[in-house]
N, C-alpha and C positions, 0 to 999 in steps of 0.2 A: 504493498500500499503505499509506503513511504518511499519516494523515487529517489534515486541517487544520481541522476543525470542533471546537470545544471539546465539543460534545455527545457526540462519539465518541472523546475523548481517551483513555479508559479502555482502548481497543484497543491503544496503543501497545505496552504490555509483551508482548503476544501477538504483535504483529507483529514486534517485535525478537526474539523467540524464533524465528519463522519465518524470519528472516534469516539466523540463525548460519551460517557457513559451516564446512565440515568442516575447513578449514586453519588455524581459528583456534587460538591457542595454548592449551593445555591449562592452562598455569599462568597465564594471565591471566583475571581475572574474579572478582568477589565476587558469587556468585549468589544470588538469593533461592531458599529451599528449594523453593518452588512451581515454579521453573524447572528443576530438577534432572531431573525424568522427561522433559523435552524433549531433554536432552542426554545421556540414559542411555547411547546407544552411546559417546560420548566418554568418559564415566566408565569403562565397562567397559575399553575400549581402554587408558586410563591405568592400569587395573589393579585397579579397585575390584571386590570379590568379593560385596559385598552387593546388595540390591535397591534400584536407584536410586529407584524409586517410593516406597518407604518413607520416604526422606528429605524427601518432601513433607509428610509427616504429623508434625506437630510435637508430638503426643501419643504417639508411637512413639520406640522406641529407634533410632539412638542420639542424635538431635538433641533429644529432649524433656530430656535431661540436661543440656544446654547452657545457661547461666544469665548474665544480666547481673549482675556484681559490682562495687558501686561505680561507678567510672569505666571499668572493664574488663570482663573475661569470666571466668568460671569454669564448673565443672562437678560435678556430683554423682559421688562417687566410693564411696558406701557406702550401704547402705538406711536409715542412720540420719542423713541430711541432712549429711553430710561434703561439704564444698565445697574443691575444689582450685583455687587461683588463684596468681598472681604474689606474690612478697614485696613488689614495688613497689606492686601494686594494693592490697594490705592494709596499707601502710606506714602510712597514717592510723590504721588499728586499733591497729597495733604502738604507734606514737606516742602514741595516746590512753591508753594503759595504761602509759606510761613516765613515770618521773620521773629526775632526775638520780640519785637513791639507788636506785633499781630500774630500771635502763635495758634494757628488753626489745629495744630496737633493737640495742644492742652485744651483749647476752648470749644473745639467743634466748629462747623459752619454749616448754616442752613441758607441757601439761595433764596431770597424772598420772592424772587421772579426770575424768568429766564435770562433777562438782562444782567442779573447779579451772578449768574454761573461763572467759575473761574477757569481759564484755560488750563488744561493738564501741561505737564512737561512736554516738550515737542517730540520726544522720542517714544511716547505712551501711544500703544496702539490697541484697538480692538479688532480682531479679526473673526469674520462669519464664514464658516466652512459651508461652501456652496457645491462642491463636488469631491468625489473619493473614488478614483479609478485604478485599476491594476495596471501596471506598466513594466512587469517584470522582463518580458522578453527585449523590450526596447532598451532597458538598462544593461541586460546582461549580454546583449548580441555581440558587442565589440569586445567584451572581456573575456569571453570563453577562449581557452587555450593560452591565457596569459597568466603571469604570476607578478606577485609583489607590487612594485610601484606602477607598473603597467596595467595590473588589474584596477588598481585604484584609480589611475588617471582614466581608463575606459569607462568606469562607472561613473565617476565624476562628471567626464565630459557628457556622457548621455543624459545624466540628470540635468545639468545646465541647459542642454538642448531643449529637453521636455518643459522646463522651468521658463525659458525665454519664449518658447511658442505659446506656452500656456498664458503668459503675462502681456500677449499682444493686446488683450481686452483691457482697457484702461480700468484703474482701481482695484486691479485684481491681484493679489498676492500668492504665489504658487510655491510648492516645494514638493520634493520627492521623499517619501518616507521608507525607511528600511524596516522591513517586518520579519520576524523568525531570523534576526541575525544573519542578512545577507541572502536569504533564501528567496523572499519576496518583495516586491517594491511597489508602492501607491503613489499616484500623483494626487496631491490635495490643492485644491482651489478655494481660495478664501478672499471675501471682500475685505480690503484694507481701509478701516476706519482710522482717520488720522487727527481729527478734531474732537477731542473728548473734554468736557467740562466737568468741575465739580459741582455737585448739586447739594448733597447732604452727607454730612460726616459727623458722627457723635463725637463728643470729647474722649481723649485719650483714656480718661478714667472709667469709660464705658467700652469703648472700641477695643482697649486692650488692658482691661481690668484684670490685675493678677500679673501681668507682664511674664517675665521668665519663671518666676516662682510656679505660676500655674499653666506655663507652657506645657503641652503634652501630658497634662495631668486631667484626672477627673476625680472629684466632680468640678465642673467650670461654671462660671458666671460671667460671660463675656458677651458683650453686644457687638461682635466682629462683624460689621456690615457698613458699607458706603454705598451711596447712590452717585453714579455719573450719567451725563448724557452724551449721545453721538451725534455730532453734527456733520452735514455735508455742504457742497455747494448749492448754490440756487437752482442748479440745473439737476439736482438730486444725485450727484456723483460724489465719490469721496474726495476730499480737499483738505489742504493745510488749514489751521486755524485762520478764519477771517471773521471780523465782527458781523458782517451780514449773511454768514453761513445760517442755514436751517437745520432743525431738528431733524434727524434720520428716521424715516418710517419703515420699520421692519415689517414684512407680510404678516408675522404674528408674534405674540409675546405670551410668557407665562402668567397663569391667573394665580395670584396668592389666594390660597385655601381659605375658607371661612372657619373651618375647624383645625383642629391640631392632632398629632398622632397618639397612640397609646401602645403601651408594650405589646410586642407581638405583631403589630401593624406591618403591612408591606412597605417597603420604601425602595426606590429607585434614585441612582445618582447619575447625571451625565456631566462630563468634563474633559478636561485636558492634562491628564497625569503626565508627569515629566518623564522620569525613567525608572524602570525597575530592572531587576538583574536576577530575576528567578530562574532563568535558563542558563546562568553561567556556569562555568566548570567549578569543580572542588577546588582546584588551585586558587582560583580568584576569590571564591569563598573564604579560603583560609587567609589570603593576603588583606582582604577587607577586614577581616576580624583582628588579625594578627599584626597589622602595620597601618593601613589607610586610616582607620577609624581613630585610633589613639594619636596618630600624627596631626589629623585635622583637628581634634580637640585641642591640642596642644598650641598649634599655629594660630587658631582662632582666639583662644585665651590671650595670646601675645598681642594679636592686632587689636582686640578690644582694649587691652591695657594702654596700647600705643596711643588709641584715639582718646581715651581717658586723660592721658597726661597731656597730649598736645593741645586738648580743647579745656583744660582746667582753668577757670575763672573767665571764660570767653564764651558768652551766650550766644553769640552769633555763630560761632564754631559748633557749639553743641547743638543748636538747631539744624544746622547745615549737614552734619553728620548723623542725624536722627534717624533717617531711613537705613543708612548703611549699618549703624549699630544694630538697629533692630534685626535686619537680615543676618549680620554675623551672629547674634545672640541665637536666633533660631537655628542657624546652620550648627553652631556649636552643640547646642542641646539635643540636636537631631543626631548628630553623630554619636554623642554619649549613649543617648536612648537606643540607637542602632546597635552598638556594640553590645550594651547590656542585654538586649533582646536576642541577639544572635547566641550570646552564651547561655541565656536562660533557656533557650530551645534546642540547645546542643546542636545548632544548624550545621556547622562546620562539620563535625563527625558523621552527622545523619546524611549530609549532601556526599561526603566522600565514600560512605558506604553504598549509598545509592547509585553513585556513578561507576563504583567497582562492580556492582551487579548489572548495570547497563552495558559496561564494556565487555564483560564476559557473554553477553547475548548479541553482540555487535559484530558483524562481520569484518575479517581482516583488513579489507581494502579501506573501509571507513575508519577502522582503528589507526591505520597509518596517517590519515590526514588529522585525527584528533591528538596524535602524538606530536605531529609537526606544530599544531596549533599551540600544545603546552609549552614547546620550545620557545616559541616566539613570545609567549606571555612572559616567560622567565626572563627574555631579554628586555621586555619593558619593565620588570622589576627591578632591574638592576640601575636604572636611572629614574626611579618613582618620585625620590624626594626633589630632585632638581625640577623634574616635570611639574610637581605640585607647587613649589615656590614660584616657579616663573608663571604659572597659569594665575596665580593671585596677584600679580602686577596689575591686573584689572581692578583691583580695590583701590588703586590710586585715580586721581583725575587728571593733573597735568602731565606726568609721564605717560600715562595711558593715551592722552590725547597726541603728544609728540609721536609716539609708536605709531598710532593710527595714521596720522598725518603723512609720516614717512613711508609707510607701508602702501598708503594710498598713491602717494607720488610714484612708487615704483610700479603698482599694478596699472596705473592709468596709461603707461605708454604701451600696454599690450591690447590686442583685441579683445572686446568686451567678453567674449566666450572662454577666452583663456585666463582672465583674471580669476584671482582667488576668491572664493566665496566670502561675501561680506564686504567686498570692495568693487563690485561690479556697478553698472550705472544705476540698477535698482536699488542699491543701498545707499546712494548718495544723499537722499533725504533724510535717512535715519542717521547717517554719520553727522550731517549738519545739526540735526535735533540734538544729539548728544553734546556736540561742541558748544552749543548756544547755551546749555544749562549748567557747565562746569561751575562758574564762579558761585553758583547757589549751593554747591555741595563741596567747596574746597577752601582749605586754610593750609598756608605753608607749613606751619608747625606740625600740624596732624599728618599731612603728607610725607614730612621728613621723617616722622616717628614711625609711619608704617613702613617706609622704605627701609628704615633702619633695622626693623625686624626681618623683613624678607630678604634684603640684601646681605644682612648680618649672618643669616642662616645659610645662605648661599655661600659665603666666604668659609664657613666651617665645614662643607662638604669635603668628602675625599676626592683626591684628584681626578678619578674617573668620572665623577659627576661634575666637575668644574667646567665653566664655559670661560675660555681665554679672554674672550672680548668683554666680559663682564670683570674679569680681574683686571684688565687693561683700564676700564673706566673707573672702577671703584677702589682699586687697591686690594690689600691682603689683610687689612687690619680695622678695627672699628674706628680707630683715629681718621684713617685714610678716608673710610667712608663718610663720616660725618663732615669732615672739611670738604669733601666733593660736594655733598648734598648741600651744605651752606653756601658753597659758592654758586652752585647752578640755580638755586632757588632765589638767590639775592639778584641774580642776573637776568632771569627769564622775564619774557614780556607775555608769556602764554596764559597768565592769570587774567588777562583782559579778553573780553569776548571778540572785539574788533581785531586783535590780534591773531586770534585763532582763525577767525572766519576768513580774513585776507590771505592767510596761508592756505586755507582750505582751497580757496579759488585758484591758487596756483597749482597745488598737489592734485586737484582733480583733472588738470590740463597736462600732468606729468612734468611740469616745470619746476626749476629751482625756487625754493621758498626763502622768503627773507631770513637772514641768519638769526638764530636764537640758540643759546646753549643748551637747551633741552633738545632741541632739533638737531644740534650737532651729535648729541649724545645719542640719539635715535638713530641717526646714519651710520653709527658704529654699531649699534646693538641688532637693528632688524636683520642685517645679514646672517647674524649668528642664529637669530630665532627662526629665521628662513631655513637655514641649514637643519636645525633640529627638526623643524616641521617637515621637511622632505624625509627625514630619517623615519620619522613617526608614520608618514603616509605609505612608505614601502612596507613598514610592518603592518600598517593597518590594511593595505591592500591584500597582502597574504592572509590575515586573519579573515577579512571579508570573504575571500575564496575557501578557506578552510572550515570556517564555523559551520556552514549548512550541514557538513558530515556530523557534527556533534548535534546540531538541532534535529536532524533526522532521526538519529539513534535515539536522542531524548524522547521525541515525539511517540516513536514506536515503543519504547519503553514505558511511558506514561499510559498509552493506551492498554498495555497488557496488564498494568497495575489498576485499571479502573480509574485513572485521575484526569482532570481537566487540562486541555492544551488551548492555550490562547496566547497571542503575542505579547512579549514584554511591552511595557508602556514606553512611548517615545515621543510624547507631546502631540499626540493625535487624538481625535474624539474618541472617548470610550464610555461605555456604559456598564455599571454595577449595580446589582440588586441584591435584597436580602430583607432585614426586618429590625425594628426597633427591639434591642436586646440588652438585658443587664449584663453585668461584668462581675465575675469571680476572679480577682487576679492571684490571689493567693489564700493560704488556709485561714478559714474563719473570717473572710473579708469578703463582702459583697456589696456591691454598688447598683442602686437603682438607676434606670435609663434616662431619667428626667430629673433637671434642677429647677428651683423656684426661686424667686427674688428673696425668699428669706435667708437663702445662702449669701446673698450681698451683704445684707445687714450684719450677718453673722461674721463674715469676714472683713467687715470695714474696720479700719484701725485709724483712719486720717492720715495715714502716711502712705506715700507711694511705695508699691503699686496697688494698695489695697484701699485706695482714697475714694470711694464712690462720691460722685458730685451731690451737693445738697439737694438740688431740686429731684434727684431721683430717690434718695433716703426720704424726702418729704412725700413723694408719691407712694413710695412702699408702705410708709407709716398710714397714710390715708386709706390704702387699701381699695381704691377706685379702679378696679381693672375692668369692669364692663364685660364686652362680649369676647375679650380676649382672654380672659380666665379660664382655666382648665376645669371642666365641670366636675370631674372627679376630685380632682385636688383642691378645687375651692381657692385658688389663687394663681398668680401669674407665673408661669413657666418661663426659663430662660434658655437653657441648653437640653440638647438630648444625645442619646447615643443609639447608633445603628451598627450592624456588622458588616457594613458595606466596604467593598475592596478600595482602598483609595492610597494615594502616596502623594508626594510633593507635585505642585501643579493643579491639584484637585481643590486647592484653596478656593473659595468663591463658587464651587460647584453646586447647582440648584438640587435640592434633595425633592422628589416627588412621591406624591401618594399614590394609590392603586388607580386614581382617576385621572393622573399626570398633571394634578395641581401642586402648586409650590407650597412645601410645609416646611422647608429649612434650608440652612445656607452652610455648606461644610467649611470648616475652618481648621481643625486640628485632627489629630490621632491621639489615642492614649498612650502613655508611657510604655506600656508593656507591648505595643505593636508598632512601635517606629522602625523595628527592623523589617517591616512586611514588605519592603522594597526588594528584600532580598528573600526573605522566608515567610511564607504565609502560615499562621498558626491560628486555627479557627478558635481555639481557647482563649486566646487574648486580643484578637484583632477587633477592634472598635474605631468608629468615626465620630468625631464630635461635631454637632451642628448647632447654630444658632436657630432657636425656634422663631418662625416667622410671626407667631403671636406676640413674642416679646418685642420684634421691631415695630410691628403695629401699635403696641401699646406706647412704646418711647415716643414714636412720631404723633401720636394722639394726645397723650397725658403729660408727658416729660418734657420733651424739646419738640414742641408741636410745628408740624408741617402738613396743615390740613389739605393745601393745595396738591401735595404730592400724594397723600392717601386716595384723594379724589381721582387723580391721574391714574393712579393703580387699580382703581375700581373699589376701593376699600370705603 
């Protein structure tokens, strides 16, 4: 059943569907919408009252209303382009519009009318998926018979051709998604909405109540939601921000349910989960637990400490880096939780035993490719710390801008189809948007502190991982490094927007840019980064060729075990379904699946992060919950738990009831299930959601926005 020839690799997804056992967990799986008609019976048995076949059509309700919002997910909730997502997904938008004197993070924001809605940062996007088509044969046609870098280049070139052809339609953003690790490929067509505006954001003490103490914890009491609005040009087409743009009118939107869920009720979630690794090898599982996660925790701790040092006593710097700090804290805690979860589930040992049994049942020819894959993974492990540190240079603003401009200058002299992804003509608006906002997220003391951490660790690497160009630029000692950074940042002009944008104009023409110390540095470093990138591409190309053998063996093994087979998450639209479910994380501990406002009053200390705002506490004390009160509990609900299969990127995903109505907004996982991106353990996997009844109550009684409730039909 599981084909071994690349020419027929596209059949794997269908084969996987055919192999689905009736006994597979209904709560496990991030399903492509096209797969859902194949599991219609399971959906109905779980409680879904709609037509499963309709879920495969991305132009029909309800899935057509689900969008990619920034780095997470959102959904249209009105006919006039109102987008509901998480407070933390829109945190960068809120921070972009905040200053120390007008702090929307702390105070929240309600646009009294559409004229008062605030423009998002220029690189914030909402993407509406309008097409999902298999293109495996086109992607692999020229790759067959090649190896290594040639295989990578063939797949890359084919993907770019498909994207270029797809994007001939104005306002459409396209991509090619890799499914089943190089076995199957799909073309994704998305409407790219570029003018987003801030409409409603609760104060930090609601949207991020509990902050890192409560992050990934249950019980939760967080109102993690924000409303944005999408705008288009007067011709109805996507456009950059302009005062006379008009609200985008999507064909359909989600209706917020008038009632709420109860334990055991069906729930379904749609969103854009980022990346899962459930189909990776035992060696990769071992490295994740043994090195990657501990290293990430350590580096993130150092970066957070660097920002704290650099911004001490500087309110503007603290505000400017608020979004970045929030992201680092979240990623740090996620890494720690993932490590603990993998150890709790004994995932490394179980995965290795599972793989050994799989290999014993796999034909010798496939095992040869799998062993070659393992050797390549070992090569990547030899430079893992170097690669981690270099990837984190993206945490800077000015240095990242300089590197970006220099790389753009180099790429711009090439034909567009041969440019590196991220530097093609299609990417120029996004690059410009990133460069325009730098000064709102930058402070020289903070950036030098961040670089002190990253480059200091690079200096300490063994010779085999050192990069000569970085040694030449920054020296070999902490003193050399600090002196170099002080000189660079004292002399650079890139902290000013006009300086960046003027150089952007030259770079996009492939011309020499006006001299600047950071650009001089970039001209020395970019060739080194390109050289390392070329080495990675050669390795990745060979892995792309070899991994399908592992995937076919694993899929066949899962079939024999009676397990579910679905593609790892990769940022494409997926659907999960299950039910409201309680949690028993350890002996003698049991958690109910719903929290109420009583928990807010109980947690309140008056000190951050448990400093519930006075209007909220007054409303809780008054007890006027009206139609949003839970009829069984007799009070206002806040958050609830489901067993839905989620991961990073699912933040902001709408949670629907059996009728397809909006009952919740996903924003977190419990601590015990953070490792679910690698290992799904049904005993512990829970997702945490904002109850829409809590949102409705806040917008009605606490921080009123009656005009928005009316717009949503509430």
